[in-house]
C-alpha positions in Angstrom: -0.2 -30.8 -15.7 2.5 -33.4 -15.4 5.8 -33.3 -17.2 4.9 -36.5 -19.1 2.1 -34.8 -21.1 2.9 -33.7 -24.6 2.9 -29.9 -24.6 2.5 -27.8 -27.7 5.4 -25.5 -28.7 5.2 -22.0 -27.1 3.6 -19.5 -29.4 5.8 -16.7 -30.9 4.1 -14.1 -28.7 2.5 -14.3 -25.2 -1.3 -13.9 -25.1 -2.2 -12.7 -21.6 -5.9 -13.0 -22.0 -5.9 -16.7 -23.0 -3.3 -17.6 -20.3 -4.9 -15.7 -17.5 -8.4 -17.2 -17.8 -7.0 -20.7 -18.4 -4.7 -20.8 -15.4 -7.0 -19.1 -12.9 -9.7 -21.6 -13.7 -7.1 -24.4 -13.3 -5.9 -23.1 -9.9 -9.4 -22.7 -8.5 -10.6 -26.1 -9.9 -7.6 -27.7 -8.4 -8.2 -26.1 -5.0 -4.6 -25.1 -4.9 -5.4 -22.0 -2.8 -7.1 -23.8 0.0 -5.5 -23.8 3.5 -5.4 -26.8 5.8 -3.7 -29.3 3.5 -0.4 -29.2 5.3 -1.3 -30.0 8.9 2.3 -30.5 10.0 3.5 -27.3 8.4 3.9 -23.8 10.0 1.0 -21.5 9.2 1.0 -18.2 7.5 -2.2 -16.2 7.6 -3.5 -12.9 6.0 -7.1 -11.8 6.2 -7.9 -9.5 3.2 -8.9 -6.0 4.1 -12.5 -6.5 3.0 -13.5 -4.2 0.1 -16.8 -2.4 0.3 -19.7 -3.8 -1.7 -20.3 -0.3 -3.1 -18.9 -0.7 -6.5 -15.9 -1.6 -8.5 -12.4 -2.1 -7.1 -9.9 0.7 -7.9 -6.2 0.9 -8.5 -5.5 1.3 -4.7 -7.1 -2.1 -4.2 -4.9 -3.6 -6.9 -1.8 -2.4 -5.0 -3.0 -3.6 -1.6 -4.1 -7.0 -2.9 -1.1 -7.6 -5.1 1.3 -7.1 -2.2 -0.7 -9.6 -0.1 -0.7 -12.1 -3.0 3.1 -11.8 -3.4 3.5 -12.7 0.3 1.0 -15.6 0.3 2.3 -17.1 -2.9 5.9 -16.9 -1.6 5.0 -18.5 1.7 2.9 -21.2 0.0 5.9 -22.1 -2.1 8.1 -22.1 1.0 6.0 -24.9 2.4 3.8 -22.9 4.8 0.2 -23.9 5.4 -1.1 -20.6 4.0 -4.5 -19.0 4.4 -5.5 -15.9 2.6 -9.0 -15.3 3.7 -11.2 -13.3 1.4 -14.3 -11.3 2.2 -16.3 -8.1 1.7 -17.6 -5.4 3.9 -21.3 -4.3 4.0 -20.1 -0.6 4.3 -23.2 0.7 6.0 -23.5 4.4 5.1 -21.6 4.1 1.8 -23.8 1.2 0.5 -27.1 2.7 1.8 -26.2 6.0 0.1 -25.6 4.2 -3.2 -28.9 2.4 -3.1 -30.8 5.5 -2.0 -29.4 7.4 -4.9 -30.6 4.6 -7.3 -34.1 4.9 -5.7 -34.2 8.6 -6.1 -33.5 8.2 -9.8 -36.7 6.1 -9.8 -38.6 8.8 -7.8 -38.6 6.8 -4.5 -37.1 7.0 -1.1 -36.4 4.2 1.4 -39.3 5.4 3.5 -41.6 4.7 0.6 -40.5 1.1 0.6 -40.2 0.5 4.4 -37.3 -1.1 6.2 -37.7 -4.7 5.1 -38.3 -4.0 1.5 -35.5 -1.5 1.4 -33.0 -4.0 2.9 -34.0 -6.5 0.2 -32.9 -3.9 -2.4 -29.6 -3.5 -0.6 -29.0 -7.3 -0.5 -29.6 -7.4 -4.2 -27.0 -4.6 -4.7 -24.6 -6.5 -2.4 -25.0 -9.7 -4.4 -24.4 -7.9 -7.7 -21.3 -6.1 -6.6 -19.9 -9.1 -4.6 -20.0 -11.0 -7.9 -18.2 -8.2 -9.6 -15.5 -8.1 -6.9 -15.0 -11.9 -7.4 -14.5 -11.3 -11.1 -11.9 -8.6 -10.4 -10.1 -10.8 -7.9 -9.8 -13.5 -10.6 -8.6 -11.0 -13.2 -5.9 -9.8 -10.8 -4.8 -13.5 -10.2 -5.4 -13.4 -6.4 -4.7 -16.8 -4.7 -7.6 -16.5 -2.2 -9.1 -19.4 -0.3 -12.7 -19.0 -1.5 -13.9 -21.9 0.7 -13.5 -19.6 3.7 -15.0 -16.4 2.3 -16.8 -14.1 4.7 -19.1 -11.1 4.7 -19.4 -8.6 7.6 -23.2 -9.2 7.7 -23.1 -13.0 7.4 -24.5 -15.2 10.2 -21.2 -16.0 11.9 -20.0 -12.4 12.0 -23.3 -11.2 13.2 -23.0 -13.6 16.1 -19.5 -12.2 16.9 -20.8 -8.6 16.7 -23.6 -9.3 19.2 -21.2 -11.1 21.5 -18.8 -8.2 21.5 -21.6 -5.6 22.0 -23.1 -7.5 24.9 -19.8 -8.2 26.6 -18.7 -4.6 26.4 -22.1 -3.4 27.6 -22.0 -5.8 30.5 -18.6 -4.4 31.4 -19.8 -0.8 31.2 -17.7 -0.1 28.1 -20.7 0.4 25.9 -23.2 2.9 27.0 -26.1 5.0 25.7 -26.0 8.7 26.4 -26.9 12.2 25.2 -23.8 14.0 23.9 -22.6 16.3 21.2 -21.8 14.2 18.2 -20.9 14.7 14.5 -24.1 14.9 12.6 -24.4 14.4 8.8 -27.5 16.4 7.8 -27.5 14.9 4.3 -27.3 11.2 5.3 -29.1 12.1 8.6 -26.8 10.0 10.7 -24.2 10.3 13.4 -20.5 10.0 12.5 -17.5 9.1 14.5 -14.7 11.6 14.7 -12.6 9.9 12.1 -15.4 9.9 9.5 -15.1 13.7 9.5 -12.8 15.3 7.0 -11.6 18.8 8.0 -11.2 21.2 5.1 -9.8 24.7 5.0 -12.6 27.1 4.2 -12.6 30.8 3.5 -15.3 31.8 6.0 -16.2 34.7 8.2 -15.9 35.6 11.9 -19.0 37.5 13.1 -18.7 39.9 16.1 -22.0 40.2 18.0 -22.9 42.6 20.8 -25.3 41.1 23.4 -27.0 43.8 25.6 -27.1 43.5 29.4 -30.6 43.2 30.8 -30.2 46.2 33.1 -29.2 48.4 30.1 -25.8 49.2 31.5 -23.9 48.1 28.5 -23.2 45.1 26.4 -20.7 42.2 26.0 -19.1 41.2 22.7 -18.7 37.6 21.4 -17.5 36.2 18.1 -18.7 33.2 16.1 -18.2 31.4 12.8 -21.7 29.9 13.1 -24.1 32.7 14.0 -27.2 30.6 13.4 -26.3 28.7 16.6 -26.8 31.9 18.7 -30.5 31.1 18.7 -29.6 28.2 21.0 -27.3 30.2 23.3 -28.1 29.7 27.0 -25.2 31.6 28.5 -22.1 33.8 27.9 -19.0 32.6 29.6 -16.0 34.7 30.9 -12.9 33.7 32.9 -13.7 34.1 36.6 -10.4 35.9 37.1 -10.8 38.4 34.2 -11.0 41.8 35.8 -12.9 43.2 32.8 -15.9 40.9 33.4 -15.8 39.2 36.9 -18.2 41.9 38.3 -20.7 40.9 35.6 -20.8 37.2 36.6 -24.4 36.4 37.5 -25.8 39.3 35.4 -28.3 38.5 32.7 -28.2 39.2 29.0 -31.1 39.5 26.6 -30.4 37.4 23.6 -31.1 39.3 20.4 -33.9 38.2 18.0 -35.5 35.6 20.4 -35.4 37.8 23.6 -34.4 35.0 25.9 -32.7 36.0 29.1 -29.4 34.1 29.6 -26.7 34.4 32.4 -23.1 35.5 32.3 -21.2 32.7 33.9 -17.6 32.3 35.1 -15.6 29.2 33.7 -11.9 28.5 33.4 -12.5 27.0 30.0 -12.5 30.6 28.6 -9.1 32.0 27.6 -8.8 35.6 28.9 -6.3 36.6 26.2 -8.3 35.3 23.2 -10.6 37.6 21.4 -12.9 39.7 23.6 -12.5 37.2 26.5 -16.2 36.4 26.3 -17.7 33.3 24.7 -21.2 32.4 23.7 -22.3 29.1 25.1 -24.6 26.8 23.0 -24.7 23.5 24.8 -26.7 21.7 22.1 -24.4 22.6 19.2 -20.8 22.6 20.4 -18.8 19.9 22.2 -16.9 22.3 24.5 -20.1 24.3 25.2 -21.8 21.0 26.1 -19.2 20.4 28.8 -19.5 24.0 30.1 -23.2 23.7 30.1 -23.1 20.4 32.1 -20.9 22.1 34.7 -23.4 25.0 35.1 -26.6 23.0 34.6 -27.5 25.1 31.6 -30.5 24.3 29.3 -29.7 22.5 26.1 -31.7 24.1 23.2 -31.5 22.4 19.8 -32.3 24.9 17.1 -32.4 22.7 14.0 -33.7 19.3 13.0 -31.8 16.3 11.6 -31.8 17.7 8.1 -30.1 20.9 9.0 -33.4 22.8 8.8 -34.1 25.4 11.6 -36.8 24.3 14.0 -39.4 26.1 16.2 -36.7 27.1 18.7 -35.2 29.3 15.9 -38.2 31.5 16.0 -38.8 33.5 12.8 -36.2 31.4 11.0 -38.1 28.1 11.4 -38.2 26.1 8.2 -35.1 27.7 6.7 -32.0 25.8 5.8 -29.2 26.5 8.3 -27.1 28.4 5.7 -30.0 30.4 4.4 -30.8 31.2 8.1 -27.2 32.4 8.6 -27.5 34.9 5.8 -30.9 36.3 6.9 -29.9 36.4 10.6 -26.8 38.4 9.9 -28.8 40.8 7.8 -31.3 41.2 10.7 -28.5 41.5 13.3 -26.8 44.2 11.3 -30.1 46.2 11.1 -30.4 45.9 14.8 -26.8 47.0 15.4 -26.0 43.7 17.0 -23.5 42.5 14.4 -20.8 45.1 14.6 -18.1 43.6 12.5 -17.5 40.8 10.0 -14.0 39.6 9.3 -12.7 37.2 6.6 -11.6 34.1 8.4 -9.9 31.0 7.1 -10.7 28.0 9.3 -11.1 24.2 9.3 -14.7 23.0 8.8 -15.7 19.3 9.2 -17.3 17.6 6.2 -18.8 14.1 6.1 -16.4 11.7 4.5 -19.3 10.0 2.7 -21.9 12.6 1.7 -19.6 15.7 1.6 -22.1 17.7 3.7 -20.8 20.2 6.3 -21.0 18.3 9.6 -23.1 19.8 12.4 -22.1 19.4 16.0 -25.4 18.2 17.4 -26.8 17.1 20.7 -28.2 13.6 20.3 -28.8 10.3 22.2 -26.4 7.8 20.8 -24.5 4.6 21.7 -20.8 4.9 22.6 -17.8 2.8 23.3 -15.8 4.0 26.4 -12.4 4.0 24.8 -10.0 4.8 27.6 -9.7 1.3 29.2 -9.4 -0.4 25.8 -6.9 2.1 24.6 -4.8 1.7 27.7 -4.4 -2.0 27.1 -3.4 -1.4 23.5 -0.8 1.2 24.5 0.6 -1.0 27.2 1.0 -3.9 24.8 2.8 -1.7 22.2 5.1 -0.1 24.7 6.1 -3.4 26.3 7.3 -4.8 23.0 4.3 -7.2 22.7 2.6 -5.0 20.1 2.5 -5.2 16.3 5.6 -4.4 14.3 4.8 -1.4 12.0 6.6 -1.2 8.7 7.8 1.5 8.2 8.4 2.0 11.9 7.4 5.7 11.9 3.7 4.7 11.7 3.9 3.2 15.2 4.1 6.8 16.4 1.1 7.8 14.3 -0.9 4.9 15.8 0.1 5.6 19.4 -0.5 9.3 19.0 -4.1 8.7 18.0 -4.8 5.9 20.5 -3.3 8.0 23.4 -5.7 10.8 22.6 -8.7 8.9 21.6 -12.3 10.0 22.5 -15.2 7.8 23.2 -16.4 6.2 20.0 -19.9 7.0 18.7 -21.0 3.6 17.3 -24.7 4.2 16.5 -25.8 5.2 13.0 -29.3 6.3 11.9 -29.3 3.9 9.0 -31.1 0.7 8.1 -28.3 -1.3 6.4 -26.0 -2.8 9.0 -25.9 -4.7 12.3 -28.9 -3.5 14.2 -28.2 -2.6 17.7 -29.2 -5.5 20.0 -31.1 -3.4 22.5 -34.9 -3.7 23.1 -37.1 -1.1 24.9 -40.1 -2.2 26.9 -42.7 0.5 26.3 -44.8 -0.7 29.2 -42.0 -0.4 31.9 -39.6 2.0 30.2 -36.8 -0.6 30.7 -34.0 -1.4 28.2 -32.7 -4.8 27.5 -29.4 -5.7 25.7 -29.4 -9.3 24.5 -27.4 -11.8 22.4 -30.6 -13.2 21.1 -33.6 -11.5 19.5 -36.3 -10.6 21.9 -40.0 -10.6 21.3 -43.0 -9.3 23.1 -46.1 -7.1 22.8 -44.4 -4.1 24.3 -40.9 -4.7 23.1 -39.3 -2.8 20.2 -35.7 -3.0 19.0 -33.5 0.0 18.7 -33.8 1.4 15.1 -30.2 2.3 14.8 -27.4 0.2 13.3 -23.7 -0.1 14.3 -20.9 1.9 12.7 -19.5 -0.3 9.8 -16.1 -0.2 11.5 -17.5 -2.0 14.6 -17.8 -5.3 12.7 -14.6 -4.6 10.7 -12.7 -4.2 14.0 -13.5 -7.9 14.7 -12.4 -9.1 11.2 -9.1 -11.0 12.1 -10.7 -13.3 14.6 -14.5 -13.3 13.8 -13.7 -14.5 10.3 -12.0 -17.6 11.8 -15.0 -18.5 13.8 -14.8 -16.6 17.1 -16.6 -16.6 19.5 -16.7 -20.4 18.9 -13.4 -22.3 19.5 -13.1 -23.4 15.9 -10.1 -25.4 14.4 -9.4 -22.5 12.1 -9.2 -20.0 15.0 -6.8 -22.3 16.9 -4.6 -22.9 13.8 -4.6 -19.6 11.9 -4.9 -17.0 14.6 -3.2 -14.6 15.3 -2.6 -13.7 11.7 0.9 -12.9 10.4 0.6 -9.5 8.6 -1.9 -6.9 7.9 -1.3 -5.0 4.6 -3.2 -1.7 4.4 -2.9 2.0 3.6 -1.9 4.7 6.0 -5.2 6.4 5.5 -7.1 3.8 7.7 -4.7 3.4 10.6 -7.3 5.1 12.8 -10.4 3.8 11.2 -9.4 0.1 11.3 -5.9 -0.9 12.4 -6.2 0.7 15.9 -9.7 -0.7 16.4 -8.7 -4.2 15.4 -5.9 -4.1 17.9 -7.9 -3.0 20.9 -10.8 -5.4 20.2 -8.5 -8.4 19.6 -6.6 -7.7 22.9 -9.9 -7.4 24.8 -11.5 -10.5 23.3 -8.6 -12.9 22.4 -5.9 -11.5 24.7 -3.6 -11.5 21.7 -2.5 -9.0 19.0 -4.5 -9.8 15.8 -1.4 -9.7 13.6 2.4 -9.8 14.0 3.3 -7.1 11.4 1.4 -4.1 10.0 2.7 -3.3 6.5 1.7 0.3 5.6 1.7 1.3 1.9 0.9 4.7 0.5 -1.8 5.9 -1.9 -1.7 5.4 -5.7 -1.6 8.8 -7.3 -1.7 9.9 -10.9 1.5 10.6 -12.9 1.5 14.2 -11.6 1.2 13.2 -8.0 -2.4 14.1 -7.6 -4.9 12.0 -5.6 -7.1 10.0 -8.0 -10.8 11.0 -7.9 -13.9 11.0 -10.0 -14.1 14.8 -9.9 -10.6 15.1 -11.4 -11.3 12.4 -13.9 -7.8 10.9 -13.3 -8.9 7.6 -11.9 -7.4 4.3 -13.2 -9.5 1.2 -13.5 -7.2 -1.8 -12.9 -9.4 -3.9 -15.3 -8.6 -1.5 -18.1 -4.9 -1.9 -17.5 -5.3 -5.7 -17.4 -7.3 -5.6 -20.6 -4.5 -3.6 -22.4 -1.3 -4.9 -20.9 -2.2 -8.1 -19.0 -2.4 -8.8 -15.2 1.2 -9.7 -14.8 2.4 -6.3 -16.2 0.1 -4.4 -13.9 1.0 -6.5 -10.9 4.8 -6.2 -11.5 4.6 -2.4 -12.1 2.4 -1.6 -9.2 4.1 -3.8 -6.6 7.7 -2.9 -7.6 7.0 0.8 -7.8 6.0 0.9 -4.2 8.0 1.7 -1.1 6.5 1.0 2.3 4.7 4.0 3.6 5.2 6.1 0.5 2.7 7.1 -2.2 3.4 5.9 -5.7 2.7 7.6 -9.0 1.0 5.5 -11.6 2.6 5.9 -15.0 1.5 3.9 -18.1 5.1 3.9 -19.4 6.1 1.8 -16.4 3.3 -0.7 -17.2 4.7 -0.8 -20.7 8.1 -1.5 -19.3 6.7 -4.3 -17.2 5.0 -5.8 -20.3 8.3 -5.6 -22.2 9.9 -7.4 -19.3 7.3 -10.2 -19.5 7.9 -10.4 -23.3 11.7 -10.7 -22.6 11.1 -13.6 -20.2 8.8 -15.2 -22.8 11.3 -14.9 -25.7 14.2 -16.2 -23.6 12.1 -19.2 -22.6 11.1 -19.9 -26.2 14.7 -19.9 -27.2 15.6 -22.3 -24.4 12.7 -24.7 -25.2 13.8 -24.9 -28.8 17.0 -26.2 -27.5 15.5 -28.5 -24.9 13.5 -30.8 -27.2 13.2 -34.2 -25.6 14.8 -32.9 -22.4 12.9 -34.1 -19.2 13.0 -33.0 -15.6 14.9 -36.1 -14.6 17.6 -35.2 -17.2 18.5 -32.0 -15.3 22.0 -32.5 -13.8 24.1 -29.6 -12.8 26.6 -31.7 -10.9 28.8 -32.2 -13.9 31.7 -30.3 -15.5 30.3 -26.9 -16.4 31.7 -24.0 -18.5 32.5 -20.6 -17.1 29.2 -19.0 -18.2 27.2 -22.0 -16.7 28.9 -21.7 -13.3 28.5 -17.9 -13.4 24.8 -17.9 -14.1 24.2 -20.5 -11.3 26.2 -18.2 -9.0 24.1 -15.2 -10.0 20.9 -17.2 -9.7 22.0 -18.2 -6.2 22.7 -14.6 -5.2 19.3 -13.6 -6.6 17.5 -16.3 -4.6 19.2 -15.1 -1.4 18.4 -11.4 -2.1 14.8 -11.9 -3.3 14.0 -14.1 -0.3 15.5 -11.6 2.1 13.8 -8.6 0.4 10.3 -10.1 0.3 10.6 -11.1 4.0 11.5 -7.4 4.6 8.6 -6.2 2.5 11.0 -4.4 0.1 9.0 -5.1 -3.0 10.5 -2.3 -5.1 14.1 -3.5 -4.4 12.9 -7.1 -5.1 11.7 -6.0 -8.5 15.0 -4.3 -9.3 17.0 -7.4 -8.3 14.7 -9.7 -10.4 14.7 -7.4 -13.4 18.5 -7.0 -13.4 19.1 -10.8 -13.1 16.6 -11.8 -15.8 17.0 -9.0 -18.3 20.8 -8.5 -18.0 22.4 -11.6 -16.7 20.1 -14.3 -18.0 18.8 -12.8 -21.3 21.5 -10.4 -22.5 24.5 -12.5 -21.4 23.9 -16.1 -20.5 21.4 -16.9 -23.3 23.9 -15.5 -25.8 26.9 -17.3 -24.3 24.9 -20.6 -24.2 24.5 -20.6 -28.0 28.1 -21.6 -28.5 27.8 -24.9 -26.6 24.2 -25.6 -27.7 25.3 -25.3 -31.3 28.7 -26.9 -30.8 29.9 -30.4 -31.4 30.8 -31.2 -27.7 27.9 -33.3 -26.6 28.9 -33.2 -22.9 29.1 -29.4 -22.9 25.8 -29.2 -24.7 24.1 -31.5 -22.3 25.5 -29.5 -19.3 24.3 -26.2 -20.8 20.8 -27.7 -21.4 20.7 -28.8 -17.7 21.8 -25.3 -16.6 19.2 -23.5 -18.8 16.4 -25.8 -17.7 17.4 -25.4 -14.0 17.9 -21.6 -14.1 14.7 -21.0 -16.1 12.7 -23.2 -13.7 14.0 -21.4 -10.7 13.6 -18.0 -12.4 9.9 -18.8 -13.0 9.5 -19.7 -9.3 11.1 -16.4 -8.2 9.0 -14.3 -10.5 5.8 -16.3 -9.8 4.5 -14.3 -6.8 4.7 -11.1 -8.9 3.7 -12.5 -12.4 1.7 -15.7 -11.6 0.2 -16.2 -15.1 3.2 -16.0 -17.4 5.3 -17.9 -15.0 2.8 -20.8 -14.8 2.5 -20.8 -18.6 6.3 -21.0 -19.1 6.8 -23.5 -16.3 4.3 -25.9 -17.7 6.3 -25.9 -21.0 9.6 -26.5 -19.2 10.8 -29.9 -17.9 9.2 -29.9 -14.4 7.7 -32.1 -11.7 4.4 -31.3 -10.1 0.9 -30.1 -11.2 1.4 -26.3 -10.8 4.1 -23.8 -10.1 1.8 -22.5 -7.3 2.8 -25.5 -5.2 6.4 -25.8 -6.5 9.0 -25.3 -3.8 10.6 -21.9 -3.4 14.3 -21.8 -4.4 16.8 -21.7 -1.5 20.4 -20.5 -1.4 22.9 -23.3 -2.0 26.5 -22.8 -1.0 27.8 -25.3 -3.5 26.6 -23.1 -6.3 28.9 -20.2 -5.3 31.6 -19.7 -8.0 33.5 -16.5 -7.4 36.3 -17.5 -9.8 33.7 -17.8 -12.6 32.3 -14.4 -11.6 35.7 -12.9 -11.9 36.2 -14.5 -15.3 32.8 -13.5 -16.7 33.3 -9.9 -15.4 36.5 -9.6 -17.4 34.9 -11.1 -20.5 31.8 -8.9 -20.2 33.7 -5.7 -19.6 35.9 -6.5 -22.6 32.9 -7.2 -24.9 31.2 -4.0 -23.7 34.4 -2.0 -24.3 34.9 -3.3 -27.8 31.3 -2.7 -28.7 31.5 0.9 -27.3 34.6 1.5 -29.4 32.8 0.2 -32.5 29.8 2.5 -31.8 32.1 5.5 -31.4 33.6 5.1 -34.9 30.5 3.7 -36.5 31.9 0.2 -37.2 28.9 -2.2 -37.3 29.1 -5.7 -35.7 28.9 -7.2 -39.2 32.3 -5.8 -40.1 35.1 -7.9 -38.5 37.9 -6.1 -36.7 41.4 -6.9 -35.4 41.7 -7.1 -31.6 44.9 -7.1 -29.6 44.6 -7.8 -25.9 47.4 -7.3 -23.4 46.5 -9.1 -20.2 47.6 -7.7 -16.8 49.2 -11.1 -15.8 49.3 -14.8 -16.3 45.9 -15.4 -14.6 44.2 -13.0 -17.0 46.1 -14.5 -19.9 44.7 -18.0 -19.0 41.2 -16.6 -18.9 41.5 -15.1 -22.3 43.0 -18.3 -23.7 40.1 -20.4 -22.3 37.5 -18.1 -23.7 38.9 -17.3 -27.1 35.7 -18.5 -28.9 33.5 -16.2 -26.8 35.7 -13.2 -27.5 35.8 -13.9 -31.2 32.1 -14.4 -31.4 31.0 -11.4 -29.3 33.6 -8.9 -30.3 33.3 -9.8 -34.0 37.0 -10.3 -34.7 38.8 -11.2 -37.9 42.1 -11.6 -36.0 42.6 -12.0 -32.2 46.0 -11.9 -30.6 46.5 -12.0 -26.8 49.7 -11.9 -24.7 51.6 -9.9 -22.2 54.2 -9.1 -24.9 51.7 -7.0 -26.9 52.5 -3.3 -27.2 50.1 -0.5 -28.3 50.1 -0.2 -32.1 50.0 3.1 -33.9 46.6 4.4 -35.0 44.4 2.2 -32.9 41.5 2.6 -30.6 42.2 1.6 -27.1 40.4 0.8 -23.9 41.8 0.1 -20.4 39.7 -2.4 -18.5 40.2 -4.2 -15.2 42.8 -6.9 -16.0 43.6 -6.0 -19.6 44.4 -3.4 -22.2 42.5 -3.6 -25.5 43.7 -2.3 -28.9 41.7 -2.2 -32.1 43.9 -1.2 -35.1 41.5 0.7 -37.2 43.6 2.3 -39.8 41.6 4.7 -41.8 38.8 4.7 -39.3 40.4 6.6 -36.5 41.3 10.2 -36.0 44.3 10.4 -33.6 43.4 13.8 -32.3 39.9 12.7 -31.5 41.2 9.6 -29.8 43.4 11.8 -27.6 40.3 13.9 -26.7 38.4 10.8 -25.8 41.1 9.4 -23.6 41.5 12.8 -21.9 37.8 12.7 -21.0 38.2 9.2 -19.7 41.2 10.4 -17.7 39.0 13.1 -16.1 36.3 10.7 -15.3 38.7 8.2 -13.6 40.4 11.0 -11.7 37.1 12.2 -10.4 36.2 8.7 -9.2 39.6 8.4 -7.4 39.0 11.7 -5.7 35.4 10.7 -4.7 36.5 7.5 -3.1 39.5 9.2 -1.4 37.1 11.8 0.1 34.8 9.0 1.4 37.7 7.1 3.0 39.1 10.3 4.6 35.7 10.9 6.2 36.2 9.7 9.8 32.5 9.3 10.4 32.2 6.9 7.4 35.3 4.9 8.4 34.0 4.6 12.0 30.5 3.4 11.1 31.0 1.4 7.9 31.7 -2.4 8.1 35.2 -3.5 7.4 34.0 -5.3 4.2 32.6 -2.0 2.8 35.8 -0.1 3.6 37.9 -2.8 1.9 35.6 -2.7 -1.2 36.0 1.1 -1.4 39.8 0.8 -1.2 39.8 -1.8 -3.9 37.6 0.5 -6.1 40.0 3.4 -5.6 43.1 1.3 -6.5 41.3 0.0 -9.6 40.3 3.5 -10.7 43.9 4.7 -10.1 45.4 1.9 -12.1 43.1 2.6 -15.1 43.8 6.3 -14.8 47.6 5.7 -15.0 47.2 3.4 -18.0 45.0 6.0 -19.8 47.6 8.7 -19.1 50.4 6.5 -20.5 48.3 5.8 -23.7 47.8 9.5 -24.2 51.5 10.0 -23.9 52.1 7.3 -26.5 49.7 8.8 -29.0 51.3 12.2 -28.6 54.8 10.8 -29.0 
């Protein structure tokens, strides 16, 4: 909307619902979020961490997305060619689980439908929830470039996935092999190590005696998973353990199943731990698998993919693994094999998705050989060419994981996802890995799909067109910052880095901004089971998107969890209302005022010069803080400037000139108000996009939308330290007089006499220039100033920097109470003097602090001391 259009007056109250829908539609229709319209400008790129198409967005998404939007909106206003690329993740196991649950409610399974029909159902689910996510993005006010939206299963990303898979396979970095993997018996799929949550469980340690075949004795082992003994193929001891080395090579008869297994010597066994003998189950334990490989032991799988005991389990075939455990222990006790059961607290792996206890399971899967990829990522980070982590401590978390990484199991026994591009020729037994689909009478494609994180790992460059050399890839890659939670550094951040280095030879992003989790008001993690989850749309419905955005972004500190408190959202809403009311007042005094009328290069009053100085400082600080990702501190600076300086002080001071007879002063103040409010809306826009657009469109302005308005910059000519000094004296004086009134319950409607003794001629001149302000805001019936003034009897007093104030309040003051008040003030000032003296006597502080800081502390101490001495003198006067 241009400034020339007639705009209706601002309503008395702000209606978030009406404004939010109106302006989001306006922005999208105007294509204001699209990248590529500033070909000569420097680029700034963020790719959104793609939310899963499993359901509604939660409050954690609201934090993550709001921080990104703040950065993008700021950089767009600073003139960058900004791209914030949206998209969603197919979320293999999570989405398939949701759809299968829905089918079960209808009495069906995916196997009833078959693969193709089932996938059609999942695509329907995806379309439904992708639409929902779009609606939520709009409600949050996110300035996404929808023309470049991607999905991890779209055609382009599927091409990228195949290219990466084939290239890694050709380099020997992807392989198919039989190994112990994490198996989810509920979802019936393999899991990578980081998809397993380890929980502390109150379990048991079972001590079992295995008899030697020759009848000469027995050997004792201990286990937390006794059902796996049915798959034991050896007992291992340390080859140098004097208790057992004579038994190496002897045979044991495995209880229940009667299988003969050897005693082997292996240095994996710790002599000092437990009995010094370890049962070896190569098909159900990763360490046992390695021992078994060294000794060519058989690998006996004793349960199927659902966690049900199979034929190898003998009499327990068909039993659930945990039911088997109970019955087996009962049988072993009866046979005298289980000699002791101890309570045992230990960590047990659970599937992150299904919650089932994970089973270490021997299975043929696809793996990424991680060591060569990890080494490149480590070298980049340690050479200074890696990503900058904010906060810095998370670099160590990242490096610690990647330095100790294991091969990544990437195959999943699912139907929803990127199907592994491998084909088996049943006629020859050969396997083919191909970028293109293969067809033939004897060819069948691998049934498994890739881990969701495999495609997510390619997100920063695949979304821009890789492996094709697209214009977007050339212009917007590498990206500038990744904003994400600390909980997926392993899942996602590390994997994006090593794949980007391997396939683009560049880091995928310059900075990694790590935020914490959003917890409830008591600090508990939000979850459905606790019933403490917060739906961001509910908050938006009640308080408006701007209030939610401001609260959640400014309550956050990089790397730290934040507590979600509704009272803070209410405070943010009150802040928005404060901005609205101040703007309404201003606009009522700007009737007929146009953008071209704004001129601040004229003679300005003290308050005008002061507010421009404070705006200038705020511009400098906000810009620096946003660049440093200090959103909480940015919020504090904005809040203090808008609420205190602009609304509580300047708006009030401006009323004198706006309502006065001096037309030049009025015109100057109108210019300052229009200028400051315009710049204020720009500063607040990244945090509160809707209300800032609504107000800005009512203000005198140039341009179609605040979204594309230029970001304010620090201007040296607006610095006015003398006006700051003058206003600080006036504000401290007004606050002191109002405090005295409050102490003796004298309302502002009752006029008072005020005597002011300035500290010197400079202060006297300030008081003379600003008499009208003092009379208005102190509520005086009589005002007298001068260095000649002495303290009257029976008066309230206040010592401020640069002046002494006296309010003769005969009949309203109790002399003894005033002495008590001054004695308290004397104690406070003495404590402040001692505090600063202690700081300045600290050699460490003086050695490290900048000279400017030390000078400021000395000035504070002198000011406190001067006030203290004057208070002491006043006490003496009252007592005399």
